SEMAR-11356 format. One record per atom (N, C-alpha, C, O, CB): residue in three letters; atom name; y, x, z. Coordinates in steps of 0.05 Angstrom, whole numbers, always signed. Glycine has a CB too. Layout:
# SEMAR-11356
+------+------+--------+--------+--------+
| rest | atom |      v |      u |      w |
+------+------+--------+--------+--------+
|  ALA |   CA |      Y |      X |      Z |
...
+------+------+--------+--------+--------+
This chain:
# SEMAR-11356
+------+------+--------+--------+--------+
| rest | atom |      v |      u |      w |
+------+------+--------+--------+--------+
|  MET |    N |   +198 |   +492 |   -125 |
|  MET |   CA |   +186 |   +479 |   -136 |
|  MET |    C |   +176 |   +456 |   -111 |
|  MET |    O |   +176 |   +469 |    -90 |
|  MET |   CB |   +168 |   +495 |   -151 |
|  SER |    N |   +170 |   +433 |   -107 |
|  SER |   CA |   +160 |   +415 |    -85 |
|  SER |    C |   +138 |   +394 |   -101 |
|  SER |    O |   +143 |   +386 |   -124 |
|  SER |   CB |   +187 |   +396 |    -69 |
|  ILE |    N |   +109 |   +386 |    -84 |
|  ILE |   CA |    +82 |   +373 |    -97 |
|  ILE |    C |   +105 |   +349 |    -73 |
|  ILE |    O |   +120 |   +355 |    -55 |
|  ILE |   CB |    +37 |   +389 |    -89 |
|  ILE |    N |    +97 |   +318 |    -86 |
|  ILE |   CA |    +85 |   +292 |    -87 |
|  ILE |    C |    +60 |   +284 |    -95 |
|  ILE |    O |    +46 |   +284 |   -115 |
|  ILE |   CB |    +98 |   +280 |    -98 |
|  PHE |    N |    +60 |   +277 |    -69 |
|  PHE |   CA |    +28 |   +268 |    -71 |
|  PHE |    C |    +42 |   +231 |    -71 |
|  PHE |    O |    +58 |   +222 |    -55 |
|  PHE |   CB |     -1 |   +283 |    -34 |
|  ILE |    N |    +27 |   +212 |    -97 |
|  ILE |   CA |    +33 |   +181 |   -100 |
|  ILE |    C |     +8 |   +168 |    -95 |
|  ILE |    O |     -1 |   +147 |   -104 |
|  ILE |   CB |    +44 |   +171 |   -131 |
|  ASN |    N |     -3 |   +184 |    -76 |
|  ASN |   CA |    -35 |   +167 |    -68 |
|  ASN |    C |    -18 |   +150 |    -44 |
|  ASN |    O |    -37 |   +150 |    -29 |
|  ASN |   CB |    -69 |   +193 |    -51 |
|  ASP |    N |     -7 |   +142 |    -36 |
|  ASP |   CA |     +6 |   +130 |    -14 |
|  ASP |    C |    +18 |   +102 |    -27 |
|  ASP |    O |    +20 |    +81 |    -14 |
|  ASP |   CB |    +29 |   +151 |     -2 |
|  LEU |    N |    +28 |   +105 |    -55 |
|  LEU |   CA |    +41 |    +82 |    -69 |
|  LEU |    C |    +21 |    +56 |    -69 |
|  LEU |    O |    +32 |    +34 |    -66 |
|  LEU |   CB |    +49 |    +93 |   -101 |
|  VAL |    N |     +0 |    +57 |    -72 |
|  VAL |   CA |    -14 |    +33 |    -73 |
|  VAL |    C |    -16 |    +19 |    -62 |
|  VAL |    O |    -22 |     -4 |    -68 |
|  VAL |   CB |    -30 |    +32 |    -77 |
|  ASP |    N |    -12 |    +30 |    -32 |
|  ASP |   CA |    -11 |    +29 |     -6 |
|  ASP |    C |    +18 |    -11 |     -7 |
|  ASP |    O |    +11 |    -34 |     -3 |
|  ASP |   CB |     +4 |    +71 |     +9 |
|  LEU |    N |    +39 |     -4 |    -12 |
|  LEU |   CA |    +49 |    -13 |    -36 |
|  LEU |    C |    +57 |    -38 |    -24 |
|  LEU |    O |    +71 |    -50 |     -8 |
|  LEU |   CB |    +30 |    -14 |    -61 |
|  CYS |    N |    +34 |    -38 |    -45 |
|  CYS |   CA |    +23 |    -71 |    -71 |
|  CYS |    C |     +6 |    -94 |    -37 |
|  CYS |    O |     -6 |    -89 |    -16 |
|  CYS |   CB |    -23 |    -52 |   -115 |
|  SER |    N |    +13 |   -113 |    -48 |
|  SER |   CA |     -1 |   -134 |    -43 |
|  SER |    C |    -22 |   -140 |    -46 |
|  SER |    O |    -36 |   -120 |    -47 |
|  SER |   CB |     +4 |   -147 |    -48 |
|  VAL |    N |    -40 |   -172 |    -48 |
|  VAL |   CA |    -65 |   -163 |    -56 |
|  VAL |    C |    -54 |   -184 |    -77 |
|  VAL |    O |    -73 |   -198 |    -83 |
|  VAL |   CB |    -95 |   -165 |    -36 |
|  THR |    N |    -31 |   -193 |    -91 |
|  THR |   CA |    -25 |   -201 |   -110 |
|  THR |    C |    -16 |   -177 |   -130 |
|  THR |    O |    -16 |   -180 |   -155 |
|  THR |   CB |     -8 |   -220 |   -103 |
|  ILE |    N |    -13 |   -167 |   -124 |
|  ILE |   CA |     +7 |   -141 |   -147 |
|  ILE |    C |    -14 |   -129 |   -143 |
|  ILE |    O |    -28 |   -126 |   -123 |
|  ILE |   CB |    +42 |   -121 |   -140 |
|  LYS |    N |    -15 |   -118 |   -176 |
|  LYS |   CA |    -33 |    -91 |   -177 |
|  LYS |    C |    -15 |    -66 |   -188 |
|  LYS |    O |     -2 |    -69 |   -209 |
|  LYS |   CB |    -61 |    -95 |   -198 |
|  MET |    N |    -15 |    -43 |   -172 |
|  MET |   CA |     -5 |    -21 |   -180 |
|  MET |    C |    -31 |     -2 |   -193 |
|  MET |    O |    -52 |     +0 |   -180 |
|  MET |   CB |    +12 |     -9 |   -156 |
|  TYR |    N |    -27 |    +15 |   -224 |
|  TYR |   CA |    -40 |    +28 |   -224 |
|  TYR |    C |    -25 |    +62 |   -228 |
|  TYR |    O |     -6 |    +59 |   -243 |
|  TYR |   CB |    -56 |    +15 |   -240 |
|  LEU |    N |    -27 |    +84 |   -223 |
|  LEU |   CA |    -19 |    +98 |   -224 |
|  LEU |    C |    -26 |   +126 |   -239 |
|  LEU |    O |    -47 |   +137 |   -233 |
|  LEU |   CB |    -16 |    +95 |   -208 |
|  PHE |    N |     -9 |   +140 |   -259 |
|  PHE |   CA |    -25 |   +161 |   -273 |
|  PHE |    C |     +2 |   +188 |   -272 |
|  PHE |    O |    +20 |   +189 |   -255 |
|  PHE |   CB |    -37 |   +148 |   -311 |
|  ALA |    N |     -2 |   +210 |   -297 |
|  ALA |   CA |     +1 |   +232 |   -280 |
|  ALA |    C |    +31 |   +234 |   -274 |
|  ALA |    O |    +43 |   +248 |   -258 |
|  ALA |   CB |    -11 |   +259 |   -292 |
|  ASP |    N |    +40 |   +213 |   -293 |
|  ASP |   CA |    +69 |   +219 |   -294 |
|  ASP |    C |    +85 |   +192 |   -288 |
|  ASP |    O |   +109 |   +186 |   -292 |
|  ASP |   CB |    +78 |   +231 |   -322 |
|  GLY |    N |    +67 |   +181 |   -280 |
|  GLY |   CA |    +85 |   +147 |   -271 |
|  GLY |    C |    +55 |   +119 |   -263 |
|  GLY |    O |    +31 |   +115 |   -260 |
|  GLY |   CB |   +112 |   +129 |   -315 |
|  ALA |    N |    +85 |   +108 |   -262 |
|  ALA |   CA |    +73 |    +80 |   -238 |
|  ALA |    C |    +64 |    +47 |   -261 |
|  ALA |    O |    +80 |    +41 |   -279 |
|  ALA |   CB |   +114 |    +68 |   -209 |
|  LYS |    N |    +48 |    +36 |   -257 |
|  LYS |   CA |    +48 |     +3 |   -268 |
|  LYS |    C |    +52 |     -5 |   -238 |
|  LYS |    O |    +49 |     +9 |   -218 |
|  LYS |   CB |    +16 |    -14 |   -286 |
|  LEU |    N |    +60 |    -42 |   -243 |
|  LEU |   CA |    +59 |    -62 |   -228 |
|  LEU |    C |    +57 |    -80 |   -250 |
|  LEU |    O |    +70 |    -86 |   -270 |
|  LEU |   CB |    +80 |    -64 |   -207 |
|  TYR |    N |    +32 |    -88 |   -238 |
|  TYR |   CA |    +27 |   -119 |   -248 |
|  TYR |    C |    +15 |   -136 |   -240 |
|  TYR |    O |     -6 |   -133 |   -227 |
|  TYR |   CB |    +18 |   -122 |   -267 |
|  CYS |    N |    +27 |   -161 |   -246 |
|  CYS |   CA |    +19 |   -180 |   -229 |
|  CYS |    C |    +25 |   -217 |   -240 |
|  CYS |    O |    +46 |   -229 |   -246 |
|  CYS |   CB |    +34 |   -170 |   -201 |
|  HIS |    N |     -1 |   -224 |   -240 |
|  HIS |   CA |     +0 |   -243 |   -246 |
|  HIS |    C |    +11 |   -265 |   -238 |
|  HIS |    O |     +0 |   -278 |   -220 |
|  HIS |   CB |    -14 |   -244 |   -249 |
|  VAL |    N |    +40 |   -278 |   -253 |
|  VAL |   CA |    +47 |   -306 |   -236 |
|  VAL |    C |    +46 |   -325 |   -243 |
|  VAL |    O |    +45 |   -334 |   -266 |
|  VAL |   CB |    +66 |   -310 |   -228 |
|  LYS |    N |    +46 |   -337 |   -221 |
|  LYS |   CA |    +31 |   -367 |   -230 |
|  LYS |    C |    +47 |   -390 |   -204 |
|  LYS |    O |    +51 |   -414 |   -201 |
|  LYS |   CB |    -15 |   -364 |   -225 |
|  ASN |    N |    +49 |   -375 |   -196 |
|  ASN |   CA |    +81 |   -394 |   -173 |
|  ASN |    C |   +111 |   -372 |   -153 |
|  ASN |    O |   +104 |   -350 |   -144 |
|  ASN |   CB |    +57 |   -415 |   -133 |
|  ASN |    N |   +128 |   -378 |   -151 |
|  ASN |   CA |   +144 |   -375 |   -141 |
|  ASN |    C |   +132 |   -355 |   -125 |
|  ASN |    O |   +135 |   -333 |   -134 |
|  ASN |   CB |   +155 |   -395 |   -134 |
|  GLY |    N |   +118 |   -356 |   -104 |
|  GLY |   CA |   +104 |   -336 |    -84 |
|  GLY |    C |   +105 |   -307 |    -99 |
|  GLY |    O |   +119 |   -288 |    -96 |
|  GLY |   CB |    +69 |   -346 |    -76 |
|  ASN |    N |    +82 |   -314 |   -119 |
|  ASN |   CA |    +85 |   -292 |   -126 |
|  ASN |    C |   +102 |   -271 |   -148 |
|  ASN |    O |    +96 |   -248 |   -155 |
|  ASN |   CB |    +68 |   -292 |   -127 |
|  MET |    N |   +125 |   -287 |   -156 |
|  MET |   CA |   +142 |   -270 |   -162 |
|  MET |    C |   +169 |   -262 |   -136 |
|  MET |    O |   +187 |   -244 |   -135 |
|  MET |   CB |   +151 |   -282 |   -189 |
|  GLU |    N |   +161 |   -281 |   -121 |
|  GLU |   CA |   +176 |   -257 |    -82 |
|  GLU |    C |   +155 |   -244 |    -76 |
|  GLU |    O |   +158 |   -231 |    -56 |
|  GLU |   CB |   +185 |   -276 |    -42 |
|  ASP |    N |   +135 |   -242 |    -85 |
|  ASP |   CA |   +113 |   -218 |    -79 |
|  ASP |    C |   +135 |   -191 |    -93 |
|  ASP |    O |   +151 |   -179 |    -79 |
|  ASP |   CB |    +74 |   -224 |   -101 |
|  LEU |    N |   +130 |   -184 |   -128 |
|  LEU |   CA |   +128 |   -184 |   -142 |
|  LEU |    C |   +159 |   -161 |   -135 |
|  LEU |    O |   +161 |   -137 |   -141 |
|  LEU |   CB |   +120 |   -208 |   -155 |
|  GLN |    N |   +177 |   -179 |   -122 |
|  GLN |   CA |   +193 |   -170 |   -122 |
|  GLN |    C |   +196 |   -158 |   -101 |
|  GLN |    O |   +206 |   -136 |   -106 |
|  GLN |   CB |   +205 |   -182 |   -128 |
|  THR |    N |   +192 |   -160 |    -82 |
|  THR |   CA |   +183 |   -147 |    -54 |
|  THR |    C |   +171 |   -116 |    -59 |
|  THR |    O |   +182 |    -95 |    -53 |
|  THR |   CB |   +158 |   -166 |    -40 |
|  VAL |    N |   +149 |   -119 |    -69 |
|  VAL |   CA |   +139 |    -99 |    -90 |
|  VAL |    C |   +150 |    -80 |    -96 |
|  VAL |    O |   +145 |    -56 |    -91 |
|  VAL |   CB |   +135 |   -106 |   -109 |
|  ILE |    N |   +172 |    -91 |   -114 |
|  ILE |   CA |   +193 |    -70 |   -124 |
|  ILE |    C |   +212 |    -58 |   -105 |
|  ILE |    O |   +215 |    -33 |   -107 |
|  ILE |   CB |   +209 |    -83 |   -144 |
|  LYS |    N |   +226 |    -70 |    -88 |
|  LYS |   CA |   +238 |    -64 |    -80 |
|  LYS |    C |   +228 |    -37 |    -61 |
|  LYS |    O |   +242 |    -16 |    -62 |
|  LYS |   CB |   +248 |    -84 |    -74 |
|  LYS |    N |   +201 |    -39 |    -41 |
|  LYS |   CA |   +185 |    -31 |    -22 |
|  LYS |    C |   +188 |     +0 |    -45 |
|  LYS |    O |   +197 |    +21 |    -35 |
|  LYS |   CB |   +152 |    -52 |    -14 |
|  PHE |    N |   +181 |     +1 |    -67 |
|  PHE |   CA |   +180 |    +28 |    -88 |
|  PHE |    C |   +205 |    +40 |   -103 |
|  PHE |    O |   +208 |    +62 |   -114 |
|  PHE |   CB |   +162 |    +20 |   -112 |
|  VAL |    N |   +219 |    +24 |   -101 |
|  VAL |   CA |   +250 |    +36 |   -102 |
|  VAL |    C |   +245 |    +46 |    -80 |
|  VAL |    O |   +228 |    +63 |    -79 |
|  VAL |   CB |   +278 |    +16 |   -103 |
|  GLU |    N |   +261 |    +38 |    -55 |
|  GLU |   CA |   +256 |    +48 |    -20 |
|  GLU |    C |   +239 |    +77 |    -25 |
|  GLU |    O |   +251 |    +99 |    -23 |
|  GLU |   CB |   +231 |    +20 |     +3 |
|  TRP |    N |   +210 |    +75 |    -31 |
|  TRP |   CA |   +207 |   +102 |    -33 |
|  TRP |    C |   +202 |   +117 |    -43 |
|  TRP |    O |   +186 |   +134 |    -35 |
|  TRP |   CB |   +201 |   +109 |    -26 |
|  THR |    N |   +221 |   +120 |    -75 |
|  THR |   CA |   +238 |   +143 |    -73 |
|  THR |    C |   +253 |   +146 |    -66 |
|  THR |    O |   +263 |   +168 |    -72 |
|  THR |   CB |   +245 |   +151 |    -83 |
|  ASP |    N |   +265 |   +131 |    -51 |
|  ASP |   CA |   +298 |   +144 |    -51 |
|  ASP |    C |   +284 |   +167 |    -27 |
|  ASP |    O |   +284 |   +191 |    -26 |
|  ASP |   CB |   +334 |   +116 |    -38 |
|  ILE |    N |   +276 |   +152 |    -12 |
|  ILE |   CA |   +258 |   +174 |    +24 |
|  ILE |    C |   +248 |   +201 |     -7 |
|  ILE |    O |   +260 |   +223 |     -7 |
|  ILE |   CB |   +203 |   +145 |    +52 |
|  TRP |    N |   +230 |   +195 |    -26 |
|  TRP |   CA |   +231 |   +223 |    -32 |
|  TRP |    C |   +240 |   +235 |    -52 |
|  TRP |    O |   +226 |   +247 |    -69 |
|  TRP |   CB |   +212 |   +230 |    -31 |
|  GLN |    N |   +265 |   +233 |    -53 |
|  GLN |   CA |   +295 |   +246 |    -68 |
|  GLN |    C |   +288 |   +244 |   -102 |
|  GLN |    O |   +295 |   +263 |   -117 |
|  GLN |   CB |   +303 |   +286 |    -57 |
|  MET |    N |   +265 |   +208 |   -116 |
|  MET |   CA |   +257 |   +217 |   -133 |
|  MET |    C |   +281 |   +185 |   -145 |
|  MET |    O |   +290 |   +164 |   -136 |
|  MET |   CB |   +220 |   +225 |   -135 |
|  LYS |    N |   +281 |   +206 |   -180 |
|  LYS |   CA |   +309 |   +188 |   -193 |
|  LYS |    C |   +282 |   +176 |   -207 |
|  LYS |    O |   +263 |   +190 |   -214 |
|  LYS |   CB |   +342 |   +206 |   -216 |
|  LEU |    N |   +283 |   +141 |   -212 |
|  LEU |   CA |   +265 |   +134 |   -236 |
|  LEU |    C |   +277 |   +127 |   -258 |
|  LEU |    O |   +301 |   +123 |   -262 |
|  LEU |   CB |   +246 |   +115 |   -231 |
|  ASN |    N |   +250 |   +123 |   -276 |
|  ASN |   CA |   +267 |   +136 |   -307 |
|  ASN |    C |   +260 |   +107 |   -319 |
|  ASN |    O |   +244 |   +103 |   -336 |
|  ASN |   CB |   +249 |   +171 |   -329 |
|  ILE |    N |   +282 |    +82 |   -300 |
|  ILE |   CA |   +287 |    +55 |   -321 |
|  ILE |    C |   +292 |    +53 |   -355 |
|  ILE |    O |   +299 |    +34 |   -368 |
|  ILE |   CB |   +311 |    +42 |   -312 |
|  GLU |    N |   +286 |    +85 |   -365 |
|  GLU |   CA |   +290 |    +80 |   -386 |
|  GLU |    C |   +258 |    +76 |   -400 |
|  GLU |    O |   +246 |    +66 |   -419 |
|  GLU |   CB |   +310 |   +101 |   -395 |
|  LYS |    N |   +256 |    +87 |   -384 |
|  LYS |   CA |   +213 |    +88 |   -403 |
|  LYS |    C |   +212 |    +70 |   -401 |
|  LYS |    O |   +234 |    +58 |   -405 |
|  LYS |   CB |   +179 |   +102 |   -392 |
|  TYR |    N |   +188 |    +50 |   -393 |
|  TYR |   CA |   +196 |    +31 |   -390 |
|  TYR |    C |   +206 |     +5 |   -397 |
|  TYR |    O |   +230 |     +6 |   -391 |
|  TYR |   CB |   +200 |    +36 |   -385 |
|  LYS |    N |   +199 |    -26 |   -409 |
|  LYS |   CA |   +216 |    -45 |   -407 |
|  LYS |    C |   +195 |    -69 |   -419 |
|  LYS |    O |   +205 |    -83 |   -437 |
|  LYS |   CB |   +244 |    -38 |   -422 |
|  VAL |    N |   +167 |    -74 |   -409 |
|  VAL |   CA |   +158 |    -88 |   -411 |
|  VAL |    C |   +146 |   -106 |   -398 |
|  VAL |    O |   +135 |    -99 |   -377 |
|  VAL |   CB |   +154 |    -82 |   -418 |
|  ILE |    N |   +146 |   -131 |   -407 |
|  ILE |   CA |   +138 |   -154 |   -403 |
|  ILE |    C |   +117 |   -175 |   -411 |
|  ILE |    O |   +129 |   -189 |   -428 |
|  ILE |   CB |   +154 |   -160 |   -404 |
|  SER |    N |    +98 |   -182 |   -409 |
|  SER |   CA |    +88 |   -191 |   -422 |
|  SER |    C |    +86 |   -218 |   -408 |
|  SER |    O |    +90 |   -224 |   -385 |
|  SER |   CB |    +70 |   -176 |   -429 |
|  PHE |    N |    +77 |   -235 |   -432 |
|  PHE |   CA |    +72 |   -265 |   -425 |
|  PHE |    C |    +47 |   -273 |   -448 |
|  PHE |    O |    +42 |   -267 |   -471 |
|  PHE |   CB |   +105 |   -285 |   -430 |
|  HIS |    N |    +33 |   -291 |   -425 |
|  HIS |   CA |     +9 |   -296 |   -448 |
|  HIS |    C |     +6 |   -329 |   -437 |
|  HIS |    O |    +19 |   -334 |   -416 |
|  HIS |   CB |    -26 |   -271 |   -446 |
|  HIS |    N |     -6 |   -344 |   -445 |
|  HIS |   CA |    -15 |   -369 |   -438 |
|  HIS |    C |    -40 |   -368 |   -422 |
|  HIS |    O |    -51 |   -389 |   -414 |
|  HIS |   CB |    -19 |   -383 |   -462 |
+------+------+--------+--------+--------+
């Protein structure tokens, strides 16, 4: 059994990207106002995937598929 510390995940985020950590997961949040925000979000997603590769963790992409659009 291995112990994996996830507290360093929040260090992947930029000023415009928020990450919420849970006991068994994490959630990225970004208020997309322009292309720069979209690029920031994509960069954080890539860093997140790299982090999971380093720690040999498998992402469960079937677990969450939420995108919210608000006015």
